[in-house]
C-alpha positions in Angstrom: 128.3 -79.5 115.6 127.1 -83.1 115.1 124.0 -84.6 114.3 123.1 -88.4 114.8 120.1 -88.7 112.0 118.0 -91.8 113.3 116.6 -93.7 109.7 116.9 -97.7 111.2 112.9 -97.7 110.8 110.8 -100.4 109.4 108.3 -97.7 107.6 105.8 -100.0 108.2 103.0 -96.9 107.6 104.5 -96.3 104.9 104.5 -99.6 102.8 103.8 -100.3 100.0 106.5 -97.7 99.2 109.0 -99.0 101.7 108.9 -102.4 100.8 111.7 -101.3 98.2 113.6 -99.2 99.8 114.1 -97.0 103.9 111.9 -94.7 104.4 114.4 -91.4 104.3 115.5 -93.3 100.9 112.2 -92.1 99.6 112.1 -88.6 97.7 109.9 -86.1 98.5 109.0 -83.8 95.2 111.8 -85.6 93.3 114.9 -85.5 96.1 115.3 -88.5 98.2 114.4 -86.6 102.3 117.3 -87.8 104.1 119.3 -85.4 101.0 116.4 -83.0 102.3 117.0 -83.4 105.6 121.4 -82.9 105.2 121.2 -80.2 103.0 119.3 -78.6 105.5 121.7 -79.9 108.3 124.3 -78.5 106.3 122.6 -74.7 105.9 123.1 -74.7 110.0 127.2 -75.3 110.2 126.1 -79.3 111.0 127.9 -80.8 108.9 129.0 -84.1 110.3 127.0 -86.5 110.8 126.4 -90.5 112.0 123.3 -91.6 110.0 121.9 -95.5 111.8 121.1 -98.3 109.6 118.4 -101.2 109.7 116.0 -101.8 107.5 117.3 -101.9 103.4 120.2 -100.3 104.7 121.8 -100.3 101.0 119.1 -98.2 99.8 120.3 -95.0 102.7 124.2 -95.4 101.3 123.1 -95.4 97.8 121.6 -91.7 97.6 124.3 -90.0 100.8 127.8 -92.2 100.6 130.4 -90.2 102.7 128.0 -87.0 102.3 131.1 -85.5 100.6 128.3 -84.3 97.4 126.6 -82.6 100.4 129.8 -80.7 101.7 129.7 -82.8 104.6 131.0 -85.8 106.3 128.4 -89.3 107.0 129.6 -92.0 109.0 127.2 -94.8 109.4 126.3 -96.6 112.8 124.7 -100.3 111.9 122.2 -102.5 113.9 122.0 -106.0 113.2 120.6 -107.8 114.0 118.4 -105.6 115.5 116.5 -102.6 115.0 118.0 -100.9 118.7 114.8 -98.4 118.9 115.1 -94.5 119.5 117.3 -94.6 122.7 119.1 -97.6 121.6 119.7 -96.7 118.3 121.6 -93.3 119.6 123.5 -95.7 122.9 125.1 -97.5 120.0 126.0 -95.2 118.3 128.0 -92.7 120.7 131.2 -94.1 120.1 131.0 -93.6 116.3 129.8 -89.8 117.4 132.9 -89.0 120.1 131.1 -86.0 121.6 129.0 -84.8 125.1 126.9 -82.5 122.4 124.8 -83.7 120.1 121.9 -83.0 117.7 119.6 -86.1 117.3 117.3 -85.6 114.3 114.7 -88.1 113.0 115.0 -89.4 109.5 111.4 -89.4 108.7 110.2 -85.7 109.1 111.0 -82.1 107.7 111.0 -78.4 109.8 112.8 -76.0 108.9 114.0 -75.5 112.4 117.1 -72.6 113.1 119.1 -75.6 114.9 121.4 -73.1 116.1 118.8 -70.9 118.3 118.1 -75.3 119.8 121.4 -75.7 120.6 121.8 -72.5 122.1 119.0 -73.1 124.1 120.3 -76.3 125.8 123.7 -75.0 126.3 122.1 -72.1 128.2 120.2 -75.0 130.5 121.9 -77.9 133.0 119.7 -79.6 131.2 120.5 -83.5 129.5 118.2 -82.9 126.4 116.2 -80.3 125.0 113.1 -81.6 122.5 112.6 -79.2 119.8 108.4 -78.4 119.9 106.0 -76.3 118.7 102.1 -76.6 119.6 100.4 -79.3 119.2 97.6 -78.4 117.2 96.4 -81.8 116.5 95.8 -83.9 119.8 94.0 -86.0 117.9 96.3 -87.5 115.5 100.0 -86.7 117.2 100.8 -87.4 121.2 102.0 -84.8 123.4 104.5 -83.3 125.9 104.0 -81.8 128.8 106.2 -78.9 130.2 105.5 -76.2 132.9 106.1 -72.9 131.7 109.5 -72.8 132.9 110.1 -75.8 129.6 111.0 -78.3 132.3 109.3 -81.0 130.8 107.3 -83.3 133.2 105.7 -86.2 131.0 104.5 -87.5 127.5 100.7 -88.3 126.6 98.8 -89.9 124.5 97.3 -88.7 121.7 93.6 -87.7 122.3 92.2 -85.8 124.8 94.8 -85.5 127.3 97.0 -84.5 125.1 94.7 -80.8 124.4 97.2 -78.1 125.3 99.9 -79.6 125.5 103.3 -78.9 122.3 104.5 -81.9 119.9 108.3 -83.1 119.9 109.0 -81.9 116.3 112.0 -84.5 116.1 115.3 -82.2 116.8 116.7 -82.5 120.1 119.9 -82.0 121.5 121.6 -84.0 124.0 124.3 -84.6 126.2 125.7 -88.6 125.8 125.3 -88.7 129.6 121.5 -88.9 129.3 122.1 -92.4 126.9 125.4 -94.5 129.3 123.2 -96.0 131.5 121.9 -97.7 128.3 124.0 -101.1 128.4 125.1 -101.1 124.5 123.1 -103.4 121.7 119.7 -103.7 123.8 116.9 -102.2 121.9 115.3 -98.2 124.5 112.1 -96.0 123.2 113.3 -92.9 124.5 109.8 -91.0 124.9 108.1 -94.0 126.8 111.3 -95.5 128.3 114.4 -93.7 128.7 113.3 -90.2 129.1 110.5 -91.2 131.4 113.4 -93.1 133.6 114.7 -89.3 133.3 112.4 -87.4 134.7 111.3 -89.2 137.4 115.2 -89.3 138.6 116.0 -86.6 138.0 113.6 -83.3 137.8 114.8 -81.0 135.4 117.0 -83.3 133.0 114.9 -82.9 129.8 113.7 -79.5 129.0 111.7 -78.5 125.9 112.3 -75.4 123.2 109.2 -73.7 122.0 109.6 -72.8 118.5 107.0 -71.3 115.6 108.9 -74.1 112.7 107.0 -76.1 110.6 106.3 -79.6 110.6 106.1 -81.7 107.2 104.7 -85.3 108.3 106.1 -88.3 106.0 104.6 -90.8 108.1 101.7 -92.5 106.1 100.8 -92.5 102.0 98.3 -89.5 103.0 101.4 -87.6 104.5 103.3 -88.1 102.1 101.8 -86.9 99.0 100.5 -83.9 101.0 104.0 -83.0 101.9 105.4 -84.1 98.6 103.1 -81.6 96.5 104.0 -79.2 99.2 107.7 -78.7 98.2 106.7 -79.4 95.0 104.5 -76.6 94.8 107.6 -74.4 96.7 110.4 -75.3 94.6 108.4 -74.3 91.6 108.1 -71.2 92.8 111.7 -70.6 94.1 112.5 -71.6 89.9 114.3 -75.2 91.8 114.8 -77.6 90.0 113.9 -80.7 92.2 115.8 -82.8 90.2 119.2 -80.8 90.4 118.8 -80.1 93.6 119.9 -84.0 93.9 
């Protein structure tokens, strides 16, 4: 399987840590976040990766290179002079990816999702996009995905009271390239709050959800980053793994 890792973001909420490096290059318990993401994907047989770049790109290429030391192939989609967003980024990268179906992973969160199960669920449906979801247990913090009992996504809600009973998108999705081809290449566009809302209106059933009990770790704010890094340090200490050795 192929994957696009979205790593072009500015990381404004994590400043001042992101003043000197892109958020996915920041170390979580001694290991760059982007390398943790790549190792997780490789463990699920996703070994052909494209990483999109915009902000401080050299800090990401320095820790990933061509991916060979992680037993994957890494190529890059360069977004210059402007950042293209969660839909514009994938649109620009389509020709590099080359496959009709691929995984998109946010480069600023962590999860233990079973990627193969997500891919199987997507292939059993006729959806253009299948979002990996968990129950939204923090509606005051996270916006929600509204979904019917059969898995059809019908909309998105801003965080707050309206998201109670909704689902939380954990930053992993399986997509068809067709979902993005309608966009002009090189133009900024968002998925949720933009392209996906338009697809729901024009082609009901084209966006679906896959619900699991996967764990999710946020790196969005300094507080989130501290909690996540501390948890991974504890986990790896219990497992007897040296974070530095895991680099």
